[in-house]
N, C-alpha and C positions, 0 to 999 in steps of 0.2 A: 481141370479146375478145380479149387477145393472153395464151400462154400460154411460159413459159422454161423451159426447164431449161440449169443448166449442174453441169461439178464444178467444186467451189471449189474443190479441194484444201488443206481447212483454213480453215475457214470465223473461227479466230480469228487468222490470218494476213494477212490483208487489209491493204490499206495507205489504202484509204481508209474512214471511217465506215459501218456496215454499212446503215444507214440513206441516206446518199448513192449507195452501190451500188445498192441495191434500186431506187429511184427513176432511178435512169440508163439500167436495163432496160428502163424502159418499159411494165412490166406487171402483170397484175391477178392471176396467179399467177404464184408464183417457184417454181420446183423446186431444186433445191440436193443435191446428192451429195458424200458424201468431205467432212462436214463435219471429222471428226476431234474427237471431242467427245463427255465422258461430260456425263450431267447434273449430277453432284456438281461439275463444272470450266464449267457454263452460269453467264451472265451476263446481267443484265438490258439490258444494252447489247446484247446479241446476243437475248433472245428477247423481248423487248417493244420494240419497234418502231412509232413510234406514225404511224398508218397504215394498219398489219398487225396481221394475228392469224400465230400460227406453230404449228408443228404435227412434234415431234421423233420419229425414231426412234434411237434410241442403240443402241450396240454393249455386249454385254455379255462378249464373248466378250474383249477387251482394250483397252484406251484405248491415245487417239490413233490411231483404227482405225473405219473405215469412217463411217456413221453417214449419211442422211442429214433431210432438212427440208423443209416446205415452207409459203412466206408467202404466204398469200390478203390482197388488201386487202381494209378493213373494208368494201368494196363488194359485193365478192365473198368475204363469210362463207361457208363450208359450211355445211350443217346436220347432218352426221354427219362422223366422222373416226377412223381406227384407225391404229394402226401397227403392222407387219407385214402378213406376208401372209395367216395361217393364224386359226386360230379359239383357238390357245392362248394369245394375248398377252392382255394383260387387259384395256388397251383395245377388245377383240374384243367385249364382252358389255356387258349395261346401257345406259342413256341415250346417243344418240351413235355408237350402235355398227354397223358396216355387215355385212347381212345376205350370206349367197350366198358357199360353198365351196366347192363341187361335190363330187367325187370323192376330195378329200386323203387321206382319213384309210382311205380303200379301196388308194390308191397307196402310203403311207410310214407308218410306222410313228409314234406319239407321239412318241419320243426321236428322231426324223429331223425331225419337222416342229421342233421344239422348235430341233434343230439349226439348223437353216431361218432361224427367223426371229430367233436371238440374235447377230447379228452388227449387228443397225439396217441391214437393209439395205430399207426400203420403209416409205412413210407411201400411204393412198388418202383423200382427200376426197372428198366428192360436194356436188352442188350444184344446186339446183334451178335449171329452167329455162323464162324464159317463155316462145318462142320458137318453139319446135321439132318443132310437130305432136303425133305422139303419145309422143314419151318427153318425158317430165315431170323427168329425172336424170340428171347430166353426173356420170360416177365420172372423177376423175384417179388415178393409181396412178405414185407416185413411186420410178423403183427404181435401185438400183446394185447391177449384176448382178456374183458375183464372179469375178473373175482369175483363171484357169486357170493355174497355174504348172505348167511343162513339166517340172520335176521332181518334183513332190507329184502322183501318181496318185490320190490323196485329193481334191484338190483338182477337177479335171478332172469327177471324178464329182459333186462338191458343186455345181459349175457347171451342171450340165445337171437335176438334183435341182432346181435354183433355177428355172432356166427353166421345169421340167415345173407346179411348183406353182402360178407366176405363170402360166401357162395356164389353168390347170384353175381356178386363181380369177377368171381373166379370162372365161372361156367362160361362168360361174357368172351371174356379175353382164350380159351381155349377154343371157341369157337372162331376167331381170327385166326387160327393156325399159330398160336405160342405155342413154346412148351413153358410151362405154369410149375413154379417151387415156392410153395409156403412153408414158411418159418417162422420159430417163434416160442413166446410162452405162452399155449393155448388154457392154460390154467384148469388142466384136465387129464387125468391117468385115466386113458382108454381101459386097459382091462385090468381082470384081478393081477394081473401079473404085473401091471404096473404101477404096486401099491404095495408099500412097506407092512402091510396091517390091513387087507379088505376085510370089509364087514360080510354078513351075508349077504351071498350072490342075486338071492333076488329081489336086495334093498339096495346092492349095488348097482348093479345095472338097471334098475327102474328110476334113470337118473336122465333128466331131459337134454344136459350136454353127453352123456355118453351113449345118450340115444340119437342125437344128431351125428356124430361122429362114427359112429355106425353107419348110418345112411351115408355120410359124407366120401368114406375111406372102401378101400377094394379089400373086401377080408380074403383072408389063406392064401394070398399070393406071397410068394417066396422068390429068392434068386436060382434057387436050384428046379423049381416048375417051370422055371420058364427059358431052362435052357434047353430042357428034352422038349417043351411045344410052346412056343411062340404066342401061340395061337388064344392060350390059355384068356388070356386077357378079354377076347370079345366072345367067351361063352357069361360072362355076365356081365355084359354089356350095361344093362341095366343097373348095378350096384355099383356105385362109389367111382367120383371122380379120380382119387388122388391114391397113395402107396404110402404108408409111414414106413420111410427110408432104412430105419434100425430095425421094427421089426422082418422087413423083407429080408435083413440078412441072417439077422437073428428071430427067429420067430420063438423060440421057447425059452431063448435066455435070460431066469431070472435075478434080483438083485440086479439090476441095475436101471439106477433112476439118476434123474437130475436138479434134485430139489431135494431140501432137509432144513429144517427147523434148526437155527443159527442157537436162540435162546434156549432151548435144551439140547447142546450139542450132541444134534441128534446124525451126525454126519460122522462122529466118530464110530457108528453103532451100524451106517447105514441103512437107518429107518426116516427113507423118504419114497418120494413118489415121481414119477417120470413124466414132465408135465411140458417139457420142451419137446418140439418136432422139429424136423426135416421132412415135409411133405412133395411128394412128386407127383406129376400125373402122372396116369395109367401107362400111356405112352411114352412119356420121356422116360419113365424109369427104368428100361434097358439100358438106358446110358448110366447111370449109376456105379460105381466101380467099389464105392465100401463109405459106411456109413458108423461112427463111432462114437461114444461119449467119455467126453473127457475128463473123467471122475478127479483126478488126480488134480487137474485147474483149480486155484483156490483163487480168492477177490471176493467173493459173494457168496449168496443163500442157495445158490445154483451154478451150475459146471455150465462147460460150451459143447456145444455139438457140433463134429464137424462129417461134411460130405464131399465125396470124391466124385467128380462127374465128368465124363470123357466127352468134353464138349471143347470147340477153342471158341473164344471171346475177342470180335473185332474190334479194338478199343475207339470209341467215338474222337472224333477228330475237334469238337468242342465240349465244353460239358455244358447238361443242361441248366435251363435257369434258376431251379432251383436248388443246386450247388452251392454251398455256404460260401464259399470265394465271392461269390455275388450281392451277396446281403450288405447291405449299406453300411455294417457296423465294420467288414474287413474289406471295404475297393481298396487296393491297393495296398496293404497290409502284408498281403502274403508276394514275400519274396526271396531269390537266391542267397544261398550263402554265401558267396560270394561279395555278392554287394549288402550285406550286415554286414562283413567283415572290412569291409569298404567303409563305411559309416562309421562303426567304432573306431578304425585305426585315424577317420580324421577326428572323433572325438577326442581320444588321447593326443593327436597333436596339439589339438585347441589346450588342452588341459597342462599340455607339456610350456604350451608356447606362456600364457599366464605365470605356472612357478619357475620359469626362468627371467619372466617382465618381475614377479614380486621379488625374486632373489637379486637383480638386479637395485631394483629400490633400495631395500637394504643397506644393500652396500655403501650406498649415496648416502644414505641416512649415516652411517658409522663414519662415513668421513667427513660429513659436514657438521660431528655431532649432534644430532639430532636428536633434542630432549625426548621425543616418543620413542626412541628407539629400544629393544627389551632389554630390560637390565637385569643383571644375575642378582640371584637372594644372597648373596656378600653384602654385592650396593645395596642393597634395599636397608641390610640391621646396619651399616656403617651412617648411611642416613637418617636412620631411624634410630637415635642413642636410647630413647624410652625405653625401646623394644626390645635393647640387647639389655639393658641393667634394668628388667622386670624381676622383683623377687619370688625365690622358688614359693613354690606350691608347698600346703603342710600339707602332708599325707594324714597329719591326724584328725583333720579336719572329715577327711571321705572313711574311716572308721565304720564298718559294717555293722549295725547292730542284729545281736544275735538273741532271737527271744526264746527261753526255752518252751518246749512243750507239754504237758500235762497228762497223764496214764490219760484223763478226762478226755483231753483233746485228742489222744493217738484213738482211742478208741471209738470216739467218732466219726475220725476220717475213715477208719478201716470197714466204719458201716456203711457210711456213705458212697464211698469209693473201691466197693469190693469188688467191681468190676464186670464184665458181662458177664450174662446166666451162659455154661456151658450147653450146647445145643444140643438134642438127644440122641442118641442111633438110631437108625432106622431100623424098621423091623425086620427086611429083607439082607442088609449085608454087615450092620451092626457097625455100621459107620457113622461119623458124628453126618448129621444131616447140614443142609447149609439153610442162611435164614432170608428169606423173599418179604415183598411188601405186594400185595394188592393193585393195581393199576386201575383194572376195569371197574366202571364206572358204577354203578350201583352201592348195597347197605354197607361193605365192606371193604370198597376203597380207603385203603392206607393202613388197614391191617396187614399182621405180620404174621408170618407161618413158617411152619419147618416143612422141609420136605427132601426126598432120597438129593444125594448130591451127584446119581449117578446122572450117563445123558439117555435121553429118551431112544427107546429100544423096543425090542420085545418081548415079552412075556418068557418067553424060552431062552433069551438069553443070561445070562447068569452076571454078566457087566452091565445091564442095562438099569433103569429106572424100577425100582421096585414098588413105585408108585406111595412109598410113607405119607404122609400130611398128618400134621396136627398144626393147632391154631399157636400161635406165643401167647403164654398169659405174661401178667407180669407180677415178678415175685412179691411179699408183702413188704419186704426191708425197702425196696424199691419205691412201692407203692407211701409208704408212711412217708419215705423223704421228699416225695414228691411233694406232700401233705403240706410238710411244716417250708 
């Protein structure tokens, strides 16, 4: 089976139809993050995709923000599904719920747990396994971890608290003999090698989010070592629960990123970070066949990551209650293609009958000489002699008046309409700069400046941005023209 994770950066902004996009990923379980959609804006074209069943988590904090969804092929229908990481979400109880929360309530207050689940950052699905030995259940946790805003201390704490709840939930699920896979945008590049331009190593690793990942992940384990010694994982029993599946296959491969800044066109120079992961629990990692970064797959500021697992999922006979097809907005709307065409055919026949009846009425009207029947243009002019005898329009009345411009006026307009100021040349490439406007709140909001037009990149890259910057100044003649 194949599983994909992808931060889609707005599920309604895709250029391709969603089904076409999902099919092109060629995976059995597709986990998307940052859907930026709320339940009231969810449409059937997004929720009810032929051949897939979907499970959404929506942000209740604000609209157009966060949100995740897991699409499962009908051949991999989960037995259970839940929105959120804590027991407080309404989908956490009743039929189809997923038990096992660990000590979350001892770690955080009820209000804090509610806050952590309020932004729609997790969907969990459980699947029955057919050939994994003693392990009978695969649990997939699809997460969009918070970003630590450097200007907001509370968001740094929020991010770390979210990590802790994720860790405790996954620990509880592992204790129930589940195979656990965590996929998504973790919003942290783990190692120096995962960042395009890392700063001082001491400062880089002295980061709470990276320190948590060091604790959460098994370090230094790769598939070559495990082939030699399958007991290697037991040697580091007290260090980490999950394995970074990409580094498991490519421990030292450089320049492998999953996210780039679009405003600086950084993808062109591969000036990015690797913050999207497929983490597999230390015992189930032996079932991982491959993990690849789909860097050529466009459509977002992130690219998908795909892993292939040596596991067979037994599709559930019934969809869990969280499935989108059970939402009150869509009950009864998902129909077979044949029934759609059947309905359409009846509509066409109905419209055809109306046109036939209309035609018959027109014929009757003509036979009876009905005055309300449509007249021809020729008949109209015959019945309106005044229109037919209307005098010709005098062309002379519409001769345009051409005013001669004096030399002084020409000079005036040349001064005022001199055109935009040519941009300066950047110092690094001696090419025309681009004009930008400050959009960040502060004393410079709205001010314009010139900068290098090249995409962001390493300083050693000659095709990258040379960091040229200068404020745009208003020319004297422009200033005087504005004053006048």
